[in-house]
C-alpha positions as CSV (number, residue, x, y, z in Angstrom):
1,M,7.7,50.0,-7.1
2,E,4.5,51.6,-6.7
3,W,1.9,49.3,-5.3
4,Q,-1.7,50.0,-6.2
5,K,-3.9,48.7,-3.6
6,L,-6.8,45.7,-4.4
7,E,-9.1,45.9,-1.7
8,S,-12.7,45.4,-3.5
9,V,-14.3,42.8,-5.7
10,D,-15.2,45.5,-7.8
11,Q,-11.3,46.1,-8.7
12,I,-10.9,42.9,-10.7
13,E,-13.1,44.1,-13.5
14,K,-11.0,47.2,-13.8
15,I,-7.8,45.1,-13.2
16,K,-9.4,42.9,-16.5
17,D,-10.1,46.1,-18.4
18,E,-6.8,47.7,-17.6
19,S,-4.7,44.5,-18.6
20,K,-5.9,45.2,-22.4
21,T,-3.5,47.7,-22.5
22,N,-0.9,47.2,-19.9
23,Q,0.1,43.8,-18.1
24,V,-1.3,43.7,-14.4
25,L,0.5,42.2,-12.0
26,I,-1.4,40.8,-8.5
27,F,0.7,39.8,-5.4
28,K,-1.1,38.2,-2.7
29,H,0.6,38.5,0.6
30,S,-0.1,36.9,3.8
31,T,1.2,39.5,6.5
32,S,1.4,36.5,8.8
33,C,3.8,34.5,6.6
34,S,7.3,35.0,7.0
35,I,7.8,33.6,3.2
36,S,5.5,35.9,2.0
37,R,7.3,38.6,3.7
38,A,10.7,37.4,2.4
39,V,9.2,37.0,-1.2
40,L,7.7,40.6,-1.2
41,D,10.9,42.1,0.1
42,R,13.0,40.4,-2.6
43,L,10.6,41.1,-5.4
44,E,10.9,45.1,-4.1
45,R,14.5,45.1,-4.0
46,N,14.9,43.7,-7.6
47,W,12.0,45.7,-9.2
48,N,13.3,47.7,-12.0
49,T,10.8,50.4,-13.0
50,D,12.1,51.0,-16.6
51,Q,12.5,47.0,-17.4
52,M,9.0,46.5,-16.3
53,S,7.5,49.5,-17.8
54,G,4.0,48.5,-18.9
55,V,3.1,46.6,-15.8
56,V,1.1,47.6,-13.2
57,P,1.8,46.2,-9.7
58,Y,-1.3,45.3,-7.3
59,Y,-0.9,44.4,-3.9
60,L,-3.6,42.2,-2.0
61,D,-3.6,41.7,1.9
62,L,-5.3,38.7,1.6
63,L,-6.1,38.1,5.6
64,K,-7.7,41.8,5.5
65,F,-9.2,40.9,2.1
66,R,-10.1,37.2,1.8
67,E,-13.1,37.8,-0.2
68,V,-11.4,39.6,-2.7
69,S,-8.6,36.8,-2.8
70,N,-11.3,34.1,-3.2
71,Q,-12.6,36.4,-5.9
72,V,-9.2,36.9,-7.8
73,A,-8.8,33.2,-7.6
74,K,-12.1,32.3,-9.0
75,A,-12.0,35.1,-11.9
76,F,-8.9,34.1,-13.3
77,S,-9.2,30.2,-12.6
78,I,-6.4,29.6,-10.4
79,E,-6.4,27.9,-7.4
80,H,-5.6,30.0,-4.1
81,E,-2.0,30.3,-2.9
82,S,0.0,32.4,-0.4
83,P,1.9,34.2,-1.2
84,Q,1.1,34.0,-5.0
85,V,2.0,36.2,-7.9
86,M,-0.1,36.3,-11.3
87,L,0.7,38.3,-14.7
88,I,-2.8,39.2,-16.1
89,E,-3.0,40.2,-20.1
90,M,-6.2,40.6,-22.0
91,G,-8.3,39.8,-18.9
92,R,-6.8,36.3,-18.5
93,D,-4.0,35.2,-16.3
94,V,-1.0,34.4,-18.5
95,Y,1.5,33.4,-15.7
96,H,0.9,32.4,-12.2
97,T,3.5,31.0,-9.3
98,S,3.5,31.1,-5.5
99,H,6.2,30.6,-2.5
100,F,9.6,30.9,-3.4
101,D,9.3,30.4,-7.1
102,I,8.2,34.1,-6.8
103,S,11.0,36.2,-8.4
104,Y,11.8,39.2,-9.9
105,Q,14.0,36.9,-12.9
106,N,10.8,34.6,-13.2
107,L,8.5,37.5,-13.7
108,V,10.8,39.0,-16.4
109,A,11.6,35.8,-18.3
110,A,7.5,35.2,-18.4
111,R,7.2,38.7,-19.9
112,K,10.2,37.7,-22.3
113,E,8.2,34.7,-23.1
114,K,4.8,36.0,-23.9
115,T,6.8,38.9,-26.3
116,D,8.6,36.1,-27.9
117,S,5.6,33.8,-28.7
């Protein structure tokens, strides 16, 4: 899994544009939270690059980049949680969840649901 780093408010517009051709995954990670670490490890262990082709994953260290985290929540009209994952498509949030509801299997199901509808 090759994370792109989300470290600047300016990147949010780039992500919106990018999501017009690829789905974008944003993972908001708290480096001081054991739940966040466990969820991140589980996601990375299960990630299948072939199965998730067309998804660009972004990693946001929300402790270092709190302003960026706040702007992500505002830009996609999502209440901030940590850890949190969002799937962005066509410039808007199409799926988000947090804590132990974050799983690779749930992301695969959310993508399938989007393509089936």
